[in-house]
C-alpha positions in Angstrom: 75.0 -8.5 148.5 71.8 -6.0 148.1 73.6 -2.9 146.7 72.2 0.5 145.8 73.5 0.3 142.5 72.0 -2.6 141.6 68.5 -0.8 141.6 67.8 1.9 138.8 64.3 2.2 138.8 63.1 2.4 135.0 63.4 6.1 133.8 60.0 7.6 133.1 59.3 7.2 129.6 57.4 10.3 128.1 55.8 10.7 124.7 54.3 14.2 124.4 54.0 15.9 121.4 54.9 18.7 122.8 58.4 17.6 123.4 60.5 17.9 127.1 60.6 20.6 129.5 64.2 21.4 131.0 62.7 23.3 133.9 59.4 23.4 135.5 57.1 26.6 135.6 58.7 30.0 134.5 60.9 30.4 136.9 63.8 28.7 138.3 65.7 28.0 141.7 62.4 28.5 143.7 61.9 31.8 142.9 58.0 33.2 143.2 57.4 30.6 145.7 54.9 30.9 149.2 57.2 29.0 151.2 54.1 25.8 151.5 54.9 22.4 152.0 55.6 20.0 148.8 54.0 16.7 148.1 55.9 14.2 146.4 54.9 10.8 145.3 57.2 8.4 143.9 57.4 4.6 143.4 60.0 3.6 145.4 60.0 2.0 148.3 62.5 4.0 151.4 63.7 0.3 152.8 65.5 2.3 155.8 66.1 5.0 157.8 69.2 3.9 159.4 72.6 4.9 157.2 74.4 2.1 158.1 71.8 -0.1 156.7 69.8 1.7 153.4 71.8 1.2 150.5 68.6 2.0 147.8 67.6 5.0 145.8 64.3 5.7 148.1 66.5 5.7 151.7 69.0 7.8 150.0 66.5 10.3 149.1 66.4 10.5 152.4 69.5 10.6 153.9 70.9 13.3 151.4 67.7 15.8 153.2 67.8 14.6 156.4 71.8 14.0 157.4 74.8 15.7 156.9 78.3 14.6 155.2 81.4 16.0 155.5 81.3 17.3 152.0 78.2 17.2 149.7 78.0 17.6 145.8 76.3 21.0 144.4 73.5 21.1 141.8 75.0 20.6 138.7 78.0 19.4 140.3 80.2 16.2 140.3 83.4 17.6 142.8 82.5 17.6 146.3 82.3 20.4 148.2 82.4 21.2 152.2 79.2 20.5 153.9 79.4 20.1 157.6 83.0 20.3 156.9 85.1 23.6 157.0 87.5 22.5 154.7 88.9 19.3 153.8 92.0 17.8 152.3 94.4 15.1 151.8 97.5 15.4 153.9 100.0 13.3 152.3 101.0 12.8 148.7 99.8 9.3 148.6 95.8 10.0 149.0 96.2 7.5 152.5 95.5 10.2 155.4 92.1 12.4 154.8 91.6 15.4 157.1 88.5 17.7 157.8 87.8 20.5 159.8 84.4 21.0 161.1 81.9 24.0 160.8 81.9 25.6 163.9 78.4 25.5 166.4 77.0 22.2 164.6 74.0 20.9 166.0 71.4 17.6 165.2 68.1 18.3 164.8 67.5 17.7 168.5 70.0 20.2 169.9 72.8 18.1 170.6 76.4 19.4 169.4 77.6 17.5 166.4 81.3 17.0 167.1 84.1 14.5 165.6 83.1 12.1 167.8 79.9 11.7 166.1 81.8 11.4 162.5 84.2 8.9 164.0 80.9 6.9 165.5 79.0 7.3 162.1 81.9 5.5 160.2 83.1 3.2 162.8 79.5 2.2 163.6 78.2 1.1 159.6 81.6 -0.7 159.5 81.2 -2.8 162.4 77.6 -3.5 161.6 78.3 -4.5 158.1 74.5 -5.0 157.1 74.2 -6.5 153.6 72.3 -4.5 152.7 74.3 -0.9 153.9 77.2 1.2 152.2 79.9 -0.8 154.3 81.1 -2.5 151.2 82.1 1.0 150.3 84.6 1.3 152.3 87.4 -1.7 152.2 90.4 0.9 152.0 89.3 2.6 155.1 91.9 1.7 158.3 90.7 3.8 160.7 89.3 7.1 162.0 91.2 9.0 164.5 89.6 12.6 166.1 92.5 14.7 167.5 90.1 17.0 168.9 86.4 18.0 168.4 86.8 19.4 165.2 89.3 17.8 163.7 88.4 13.9 162.1 91.6 12.2 160.1 91.0 9.1 158.1 93.6 6.6 157.5 93.2 4.4 154.6 94.7 1.2 153.7 95.3 2.0 149.6 95.4 5.3 148.3 92.2 6.3 146.8 91.4 10.0 145.7 87.6 8.9 145.1 87.4 9.0 149.0 85.6 12.7 149.0 83.0 11.3 146.8 82.4 8.1 148.7 81.4 10.5 152.1 80.3 12.8 150.3 77.4 10.3 149.3 74.6 9.0 151.4 77.4 7.0 152.4 78.8 9.2 154.5 76.2 10.3 156.6 76.2 11.4 160.3 74.5 10.0 163.1 74.1 11.4 166.7 76.2 9.2 169.4 73.7 10.0 171.6 70.9 8.2 169.3 72.1 5.2 167.9 73.3 1.9 169.2 76.9 1.6 167.9 76.6 -2.3 167.3 72.7 -2.3 166.0 70.6 -0.7 163.3 67.9 1.7 164.8 64.3 0.5 164.5 61.8 2.5 165.6 62.0 4.1 162.1 63.3 7.5 162.9 66.0 9.3 161.9 68.3 11.8 163.8 70.6 14.0 161.7 71.6 17.5 161.2 70.4 17.7 157.3 68.5 20.6 156.2 65.3 18.4 157.3 63.7 16.2 160.1 62.0 13.3 159.6 58.4 14.5 161.4 57.1 10.3 160.9 57.3 7.8 158.8 54.4 5.1 158.0 53.8 2.7 155.6 52.3 5.3 153.1 54.5 8.3 153.7 56.8 10.4 155.2 57.1 14.0 156.7 59.8 16.0 156.8 59.8 19.1 157.9 62.6 22.4 157.8 65.3 21.3 161.2 66.1 25.3 162.3 69.3 23.9 163.6 70.9 23.4 160.1 74.1 25.2 159.3 75.1 23.8 156.2 76.0 24.0 152.2 72.3 24.0 151.0 71.3 26.9 152.7 67.6 27.8 153.9 65.2 25.6 152.6 62.6 27.0 149.4 59.8 25.3 151.0 58.5 24.3 155.1 58.3 21.0 154.5 57.9 18.3 152.2 55.5 15.1 152.1 57.3 12.1 150.6 53.8 9.4 149.8 54.8 5.9 148.5 52.9 4.3 145.5 54.7 1.2 146.3 55.1 0.0 142.4 50.8 1.4 141.5 52.1 3.7 138.5 48.1 4.1 138.0 47.9 5.4 141.7 50.6 8.1 141.2 49.5 9.2 138.3 45.9 9.5 139.1 47.5 11.3 142.6 48.9 13.9 140.5 45.7 14.2 138.0 43.3 15.1 141.3 45.9 17.1 142.8 46.7 15.0 145.4 50.5 15.8 144.9 52.7 18.3 143.5 55.5 16.0 141.8 55.8 12.6 140.9 59.0 11.4 140.4 60.3 7.8 139.5 58.0 4.9 138.2 55.7 6.7 135.2 55.8 4.9 131.7 55.0 6.4 128.3 50.7 5.2 128.5 50.7 7.0 132.2 52.3 10.6 130.6 50.1 9.9 127.8 47.3 10.0 129.7 48.2 12.8 131.8 48.9 15.0 128.9 45.0 13.8 127.4 43.3 14.3 130.5 44.3 18.0 131.1 43.0 20.7 128.9 44.6 23.3 129.5 48.3 21.8 130.0 48.4 21.7 133.9 51.6 19.8 134.5 55.0 19.6 132.6 57.1 17.1 132.3 60.7 18.3 133.6 64.0 16.2 131.9 67.4 16.2 133.7 70.8 14.4 133.1 71.7 11.1 134.8 74.7 8.2 135.4 72.5 5.8 135.7 73.2 2.8 133.0 72.1 -0.6 131.7 74.3 -3.6 130.0 73.7 -6.9 128.9 76.2 -9.2 131.0 77.9 -12.0 129.8 78.9 -15.4 132.1 82.5 -15.5 131.0 81.9 -19.6 132.0 79.2 -20.2 130.3 79.2 -22.6 127.4 77.2 -20.1 124.7 78.3 -17.0 126.4 81.8 -17.9 127.3 82.7 -17.9 123.8 84.3 -14.9 123.0 83.1 -15.0 119.2 79.0 -15.3 120.2 79.8 -12.1 122.1 81.0 -10.1 119.2 78.0 -11.3 117.2 75.7 -9.4 119.5 77.6 -6.7 120.0 77.3 -6.4 116.2 74.0 -7.3 115.9 71.9 -5.1 119.1 70.7 -2.3 117.7 70.5 0.5 120.6 69.2 3.2 118.6 65.7 0.9 117.4 65.1 0.0 121.3 65.7 3.6 122.7 62.8 4.3 119.8 60.5 1.9 119.9 61.1 0.5 124.0 61.8 3.6 125.9 60.7 6.3 123.0 63.4 8.7 123.6 63.7 8.8 127.1 67.3 7.2 127.3 70.6 7.8 125.0 72.7 4.8 123.2 76.0 4.1 125.7 78.9 2.9 123.8 81.0 3.0 127.0 81.2 1.6 130.6 82.1 4.9 131.8 79.2 7.4 130.5 78.6 10.3 129.1 79.2 13.5 131.5 81.6 11.5 133.6 85.1 12.2 133.2 87.0 9.2 131.4 84.3 9.1 129.0 84.7 7.3 125.8 83.3 5.5 123.0 85.3 2.5 122.9 82.1 0.0 121.6 81.3 2.5 119.4 84.7 2.3 118.2 84.9 -1.3 117.7 81.4 -2.6 116.8 80.1 0.5 115.5 76.4 1.9 115.6 74.7 0.0 113.6 73.5 -3.6 113.0 76.1 -5.5 110.7 75.2 -9.3 110.0 77.7 -9.3 108.2 80.2 -9.5 111.0 78.3 -11.1 113.3 78.7 -14.3 111.1 82.4 -13.2 110.9 83.0 -13.6 114.4 80.9 -16.7 114.3 82.9 -17.8 112.0 85.8 -17.2 113.3 84.9 -19.0 116.1 84.3 -22.5 114.5 80.4 -21.7 114.7 78.2 -22.7 111.7 74.7 -23.2 112.9 72.5 -21.4 114.4 73.6 -19.8 118.7 70.4 -21.3 120.7 70.7 -18.5 123.4 68.7 -17.1 126.5 68.1 -13.8 128.0 67.1 -13.3 131.0 65.1 -10.5 132.9 63.8 -9.4 136.0 60.8 -6.7 136.0 60.1 -6.7 139.8 63.4 -4.5 139.7 64.6 -3.1 136.6 61.1 -2.5 135.8 58.1 -3.9 133.2 60.0 -2.4 129.9 62.9 -4.7 131.0 61.2 -7.5 129.6 60.1 -5.2 126.3 63.7 -4.7 126.0 65.0 -8.2 126.4 62.3 -9.6 124.4 63.4 -6.6 121.1 67.1 -7.4 121.7 65.5 -11.3 121.3 64.2 -10.1 118.0 67.2 -8.5 116.8 69.5 -11.5 117.1 67.3 -14.0 115.1 66.5 -11.9 112.6 70.0 -11.8 111.8 69.3 -15.8 111.0 72.4 -16.3 113.2 70.5 -17.1 116.3 67.7 -19.0 118.1 67.3 -16.2 121.6 64.3 -16.4 123.9 63.8 -14.7 126.7 63.2 -15.8 130.9 62.1 -13.4 133.2 61.9 -14.0 137.1 61.7 -12.3 140.2 64.4 -10.7 141.5 65.4 -12.7 144.3 65.1 -16.1 141.8 67.3 -13.7 139.4 69.8 -12.7 142.4 70.1 -16.5 143.6 70.4 -17.8 139.9 73.5 -15.2 139.0 75.3 -16.0 141.8 74.7 -20.2 141.0 76.1 -19.4 137.7 72.8 -20.3 136.1 73.0 -17.6 133.2 74.7 -16.8 130.4 73.5 -13.6 129.3 71.5 -11.6 131.7 70.5 -7.5 132.5 72.2 -5.4 135.1 71.7 -1.9 135.6 73.7 0.6 137.7 72.7 3.8 139.6 76.0 5.3 140.9 76.7 5.9 144.4 79.1 9.3 143.1 79.3 10.9 139.9 83.2 9.5 139.7 84.6 7.3 136.9 85.6 4.8 139.4 82.4 4.5 140.7 81.3 2.5 136.4 84.6 0.7 136.8 86.1 -0.9 140.1 82.7 -2.5 141.7 82.3 -3.8 137.9 86.0 -4.9 137.1 88.0 -5.4 140.4 88.4 -8.2 142.6 85.0 -9.6 143.5 83.5 -7.7 141.0 79.4 -7.2 141.6 78.1 -8.7 138.1 79.1 -12.2 139.2 80.0 -13.0 135.5 83.5 -14.7 136.2 85.6 -12.2 134.4 89.0 -11.5 135.5 91.8 -8.9 133.6 95.2 -8.6 135.7 96.0 -5.5 134.2 92.7 -3.9 135.1 92.3 -5.2 138.5 95.9 -5.0 140.0 97.3 -1.9 137.9 94.3 0.3 136.1 91.8 0.3 138.8 94.8 1.1 141.8 96.4 4.0 140.2 93.4 5.8 139.0 91.9 5.2 142.5 95.2 6.9 143.7 95.4 9.6 141.2 94.5 12.8 143.1 94.2 14.9 140.0 90.9 13.5 138.5 91.7 14.6 134.9 95.4 12.8 134.7 93.1 9.4 134.9 91.8 9.6 131.1 94.7 7.7 128.9 94.6 5.2 132.1 90.4 5.2 131.8 90.3 4.9 128.6 93.2 1.7 127.9 90.6 0.3 130.7 87.2 1.0 128.6 89.3 -0.5 125.7 90.1 -3.7 127.1 86.9 -3.9 128.2 85.2 -3.5 124.8 88.0 -6.1 122.9 87.2 -8.8 125.8 83.7 -8.2 126.2 82.5 -9.2 129.7 79.3 -7.2 129.0 77.4 -4.2 126.5 76.6 -1.4 127.8 72.9 -0.5 126.4 71.7 2.8 127.4 72.4 5.9 129.9 68.8 7.1 131.3 67.3 10.4 131.5 65.9 11.8 134.8 62.5 12.9 134.3 59.6 14.3 137.2 55.9 15.3 136.1 54.9 18.3 138.3 52.4 20.8 138.5 52.6 23.8 137.1 53.3 25.9 140.0 56.2 24.2 141.3 59.6 25.2 140.8 63.3 24.5 141.4 63.4 20.7 139.9 66.1 21.4 137.5 68.0 21.5 140.7 66.8 18.0 141.6 67.6 15.9 138.7 71.5 15.5 137.8 74.4 13.3 137.4 75.0 13.2 141.3 71.4 11.6 141.8 70.9 13.8 144.6 67.0 14.8 145.0 67.6 18.0 147.0 64.2 19.2 148.9 65.4 22.6 150.0 65.3 23.5 145.8 61.8 22.9 145.8 59.1 25.2 145.9 55.2 26.4 145.2 53.8 29.5 143.8 
């Protein structure tokens, strides 16, 4: 399935001598803004306006601003808080019954009242349509939704899932107007009717226009601007750069390369733009096909783990705009440890790599192909894999090469088991360790690498999912990560940082770039 999590965009790479800023302008939170509209440019497309279909970063940006969910993630936070709901909680000790009470007086942007009927309709509809490019895959645990009255929603789950609040706080929990959407078909007019801070006024091939929703009643508060225009540059980085320099857009988000930002820095005589850095939980891994005749050998995988130099990759390919990743759960997410650092270290070791191959009975050079797809993960992905191949070959133990194919072919070939080693990126749906483990190592994992470990699948994942006290999952997540580091179905490479480039009179971007992946239009303002 086309999953949002498999669609990360290459992090912006900034090689500015002056360093990166953590905020934009001299003020934060939009203070000093005049309330005027903000123009945002990005390289991503918005693939859907219907939340039963969209499962990509661009679409979820739209959903997070046009629709409400019962819960949402506060700026800088990873614990969901009430939004359309007044309160929500599990009503049983087994985390299988989740009850929410709606705020009074909620309405959609068209003036229709929002009741529990709309919430039930939204989830039932999303599951019934079960679109291949939609988020229904996130809710296999959902049995049924009940509505005892107009303000109460009860979710009954098939199995315990303490992360259910985080799932419904994401774009997958968007509430639609049951009077505006078909129960069994996607909306195809390019419109969107929600109860979020913004209304979608128009949606065209090159832009989408949003205005403040006067009916909004939720946790975001009043927007600090009177609207946002989102311009699409369809992967044209140079056009995005030129638009920023020509003052046609206020913010460039997702898609500028190191060269682009250097050009911007050199072209702006008095530094008319700022580069803003935020945290991110986006990660990238090398994935090993456990059934492959070469990569399926543990000694080969361990040799690769001993030879990959993450620091060099980040320095030479990404110019410091990512961090080395030594676990499957990234830093900043509860449960993170450094299992791969502990087992394989940070510095390459030819001696340990050679020993791993020798233990496997391999004496000659290992012939290996690393597979890449720049059309989904960005042009630097090819550069990265070529650098990894060079690192392996420099040891004298490997004869590695890189092949790159379009994303459609790439996904098909992975499903057919044609690749031994390939790259996968992951943008989380919600900031919980569950979202970095269950999809990768649970039943029917999305990596397509034929890895299975019964203890992880049958014990650790269900037990951590059922634990309502997320801080109490640390021991199980440590065991899971240590097991993966030992068996090596994948090798974590880097954890991204988030960047945006904006004109100096733009405020509030520091509230849009955090591990929740929610880009909050309402925090932006211009002075």
